[in-house]
C-alpha positions in Angstrom: 0.0 0.0 -0.1 1.5 3.3 -1.0 2.1 5.7 1.9 0.4 9.1 2.0 2.9 11.7 1.2 0.6 14.7 1.1 1.9 16.3 4.1 5.2 18.2 3.9 8.4 16.6 5.5 8.8 17.4 9.2 12.5 16.5 9.6 15.5 16.1 7.4 18.6 14.1 7.1 21.5 13.9 4.7 23.4 10.7 3.9 26.8 10.5 2.2 28.7 7.5 1.0 32.4 8.3 1.1 35.5 6.1 0.2 38.9 7.6 -0.9 37.3 11.0 -0.7 39.8 13.0 1.3 40.3 15.5 -1.6 36.6 16.4 -1.8 34.8 15.6 1.5 35.8 18.9 3.2 34.1 20.8 0.4 31.1 18.6 0.3 30.5 19.1 4.1 31.3 22.8 4.1 28.7 23.3 1.4 26.1 21.3 3.3 26.6 22.7 6.8 26.3 26.2 5.3 22.8 25.5 4.0 20.1 27.9 5.3 17.0 25.7 5.7 13.9 26.0 7.9 14.4 22.5 9.5 17.2 21.3 11.5 19.2 18.4 9.9 21.7 15.8 10.6 24.4 14.4 8.2 25.5 10.8 8.4 28.6 9.9 6.5 29.2 6.1 5.7 33.0 5.6 5.1 34.4 2.6 3.4 37.9 1.2 3.5 40.1 4.0 2.1 43.7 4.5 1.2 43.6 8.1 2.4 42.4 10.0 5.6 38.7 10.2 4.6 37.6 8.9 8.0 39.8 11.2 10.0 38.5 14.2 8.0 34.9 13.3 8.7 35.7 12.7 12.4 37.3 16.2 12.5 34.1 17.6 11.2 32.1 15.7 13.7 34.0 17.2 16.6 33.4 20.7 15.2 29.8 20.3 14.3 27.4 18.0 16.2 25.2 17.6 13.1 27.9 15.3 11.5 28.2 11.6 12.4 30.4 9.0 10.8 29.6 5.2 10.6 31.5 2.5 9.0 30.8 0.8 5.8 33.0 -2.3 5.8 32.1 -3.5 2.2 33.0 -0.1 0.7 30.1 -0.4 -1.7 27.9 2.5 -2.4 24.4 1.0 -1.9 25.5 -0.6 1.4 26.9 2.6 2.5 23.6 4.4 1.7 21.4 1.8 3.4 23.6 1.9 6.6 23.5 5.8 6.6 19.7 5.7 6.0 19.2 3.3 8.9 21.3 5.6 11.2 19.5 8.8 10.1 16.2 10.0 11.5 14.8 12.4 9.0 11.4 12.0 7.3 13.1 13.3 4.2 16.4 11.6 3.4 18.7 13.6 1.1 21.5 11.7 -0.8 24.6 13.6 -1.5 27.8 12.2 -2.9 31.2 13.1 -1.5 32.3 14.4 -4.8 29.2 17.0 -5.0 29.1 20.4 -3.5 25.5 21.4 -3.3 24.7 25.0 -4.1 23.1 27.6 -1.8 19.5 26.9 -1.1 19.7 23.3 -2.2 18.2 21.7 0.9 15.4 24.2 1.3 14.4 23.7 -2.4 14.4 20.0 -2.0 12.3 20.4 1.1 9.8 22.7 -0.7 9.6 20.5 -3.8 9.0 17.3 -1.8 6.3 19.1 0.2 4.7 20.6 -3.0 4.7 17.5 -5.1 4.1 14.6 -2.6 6.8 12.6 -4.5 8.6 9.6 -3.2 11.8 11.0 -4.6 12.8 14.5 -5.7 16.0 15.2 -7.5 17.7 17.4 -10.2 20.3 17.9 -12.8 23.8 16.6 -12.9 26.0 19.3 -14.3 29.4 18.0 -15.4 32.2 20.6 -14.7 35.7 19.8 -15.7 38.5 21.4 -13.7 41.5 20.8 -16.0 43.2 18.2 -18.2 41.0 15.5 -19.5 38.2 16.2 -17.1 37.3 19.3 -19.2 36.6 17.6 -22.6 35.0 14.7 -20.7 32.7 17.2 -19.0 31.8 18.6 -22.4 31.0 15.2 -23.8 28.9 14.3 -20.7 27.0 17.5 -20.9 25.9 16.7 -24.4 22.9 14.5 -25.0 24.8 12.8 -27.7 27.5 11.8 -25.2 25.7 10.7 -22.2 22.3 10.0 -23.6 18.9 11.9 -23.4 18.1 11.2 -19.8 16.3 14.2 -18.4 18.6 14.6 -15.4 21.5 15.5 -17.7 20.1 18.9 -18.3 17.2 21.0 -19.6 14.3 22.8 -18.2 11.6 20.0 -17.9 10.0 19.7 -14.5 7.7 16.7 -13.7 7.5 12.9 -13.3 10.5 11.1 -14.7 12.2 7.7 -14.5 15.3 8.8 -12.5 17.0 11.8 -11.2 20.6 12.8 -9.9 21.2 12.2 -6.3 17.7 12.4 -4.8 15.6 13.3 -1.8 13.6 10.3 -0.6 10.6 10.2 1.8 11.4 7.5 4.4 8.0 6.0 4.3 8.5 5.2 0.5 12.0 3.8 1.1 10.8 1.6 3.9 8.0 0.3 1.6 10.3 -0.8 -1.3 13.3 -1.8 0.8 15.9 0.7 0.1 18.9 0.3 -2.2 19.7 -3.1 -3.8 23.1 -4.0 -2.3 23.9 -6.6 -4.9 24.1 -3.8 -7.6 27.6 -2.2 -7.8 26.3 0.3 -10.4 22.9 1.5 -11.6 21.4 1.1 -8.1 19.8 4.6 -8.4 17.8 3.8 -11.5 16.7 0.4 -10.1 15.5 1.9 -6.8 13.6 4.6 -8.7 12.1 1.9 -10.9 10.7 0.1 -7.7 9.5 3.4 -6.3 7.5 4.1 -9.5 6.2 0.5 -9.7 4.9 1.0 -6.0 3.0 4.0 -7.2 5.3 6.8 -6.0 6.3 9.8 -8.1 10.0 10.3 -8.9 10.1 14.1 -9.6 12.7 16.1 -11.5 13.2 19.7 -10.4 15.5 21.4 -13.0 16.3 24.1 -10.3 18.2 21.5 -8.4 21.5 21.7 -10.2 24.6 20.0 -8.7 28.1 20.2 -10.1 29.8 17.0 -10.9 33.5 16.5 -11.5 34.1 13.7 -14.1 37.0 11.4 -14.4 40.4 12.8 -15.2 41.5 10.3 -17.9 40.1 8.2 -20.8 41.2 5.0 -19.0 39.1 5.9 -15.9 36.2 7.0 -18.2 36.3 3.7 -20.1 36.3 1.8 -16.7 33.4 3.9 -15.4 31.2 3.6 -18.5 32.0 -0.2 -19.0 30.6 -0.8 -15.5 27.6 1.4 -16.2 26.8 -0.7 -19.2 27.5 -4.0 -17.5 25.3 -3.3 -14.5 22.5 -1.8 -16.7 22.3 -5.3 -18.3 21.9 -6.8 -14.8 19.0 -4.4 -13.9 17.3 -4.9 -17.2 17.4 -8.8 -16.7 15.7 -8.2 -13.4 13.3 -5.6 -14.6 12.8 -6.0 -18.3 9.9 -3.6 -18.4 12.3 -0.8 -17.4 14.0 -0.9 -20.8 14.1 2.5 -22.6 15.1 2.9 -26.3 18.0 5.1 -25.4 19.6 2.1 -23.4 20.1 0.0 -26.5 21.8 2.6 -28.6 25.4 2.0 -27.4 25.1 -1.8 -27.5 23.6 -1.5 -31.0 26.5 0.6 -32.0 29.1 -1.8 -30.8 27.3 -4.7 -32.4 26.9 -2.8 -35.6 30.7 -1.8 -35.6 31.7 -5.5 -35.1 29.4 -6.6 -38.0 30.9 -3.8 -40.2 34.4 -5.0 -39.4 33.3 -8.5 -40.6 31.8 -7.1 -43.8 35.0 -5.1 -44.5 37.1 -8.1 -44.1 35.2 -10.0 -46.7 35.5 -7.0 -49.0 31.9 -5.5 -48.8 31.6 -1.7 -49.0 28.7 -2.0 -46.7 31.2 -2.4 -43.9 32.0 1.3 -44.3 28.5 2.7 -43.9 28.0 2.6 -40.1 31.7 3.6 -39.2 31.4 6.6 -41.7 28.0 7.7 -40.5 29.1 7.4 -36.8 32.2 9.2 -37.4 30.5 12.1 -39.2 27.9 12.3 -36.4 30.7 12.6 -33.7 32.4 15.3 -35.6 29.2 17.2 -36.1 28.3 17.1 -32.4 32.0 18.0 -31.5 31.9 21.0 -33.8 28.9 22.4 -31.8 30.7 21.9 -28.4 33.0 24.5 -26.9 35.5 25.0 -24.1 37.7 22.1 -24.8 40.1 20.7 -27.4 38.0 19.2 -30.2 40.1 15.9 -30.6 39.8 15.2 -26.9 36.0 15.7 -27.0 35.8 13.3 -29.9 37.9 10.8 -27.9 35.5 11.2 -24.8 32.4 10.7 -27.0 33.8 7.5 -28.5 35.1 6.1 -25.2 31.7 6.6 -23.5 29.8 5.1 -26.3 32.0 2.0 -26.9 32.7 1.4 -23.3 28.9 1.5 -22.3 28.0 -0.8 -25.1 30.9 -3.2 -24.6 30.1 -3.4 -20.9 26.4 -4.1 -21.7 27.3 -6.9 -24.2 30.4 -8.5 -22.8 30.8 -7.4 -19.2 30.8 -10.4 -16.8 
């Protein structure tokens, strides 16, 4: 039975999964604790086994500010960290924030207002990729393009309303309790899967384009390949569990990889048809790259191709 979420949230908690996050956790917590919001809130950080001093940095914040508390996440996996932090928090509205994110001024108040206004089970916003330097800049350009990361509504735009998934998210506890929280067997794609179960249970997943959070992408093509290969691999796992959650955009990258392999076979046997798809894809990449700005074009091309081929290969061939 779907819980009644028509009343505004009465309490607020923030949960953060953190592992090897010493470089970013201070900025994350500073931005959160500076929020001006009408409700008091607590922050629960679940730290996994790290090779740096992430835990010590969080402990230092907890000494300075009683709103911060750290708990252990022995597995180091994100869904387990989130479930542990949610269990240790007390808010009626549970706001997920990643250690790599610095929420803007007014973020928590807007989340609170939107949750109360819509009665949604989950409210979230836009992931805005922002590259600092080196490879992260062209990768951010590629991720900010619908051609690069796909047409998911949380990538950008002005649409507000029900959607399939959002970036981060602010969940009503009653809805989380009903559907069972995050699936801890999913290393990736756990957000989409949880939002699918929320929607199947009758809850709204609401996109508010005014909730924009900066995201710093990976700093190398190798790291980008690994990230998107895992995205594709775990998307296949989720689709096998929930076939009805399939969207057309999710077969584009696997279809491209399959088509390029077929094109290679045709080219080897001497058929000119083997050139059609590679040529069409290459021209499309160049066309979208020409419209982008703020980064070297060749690097943007490399980022586009890496994202597409890694996601598709992970979907088709990831174990």
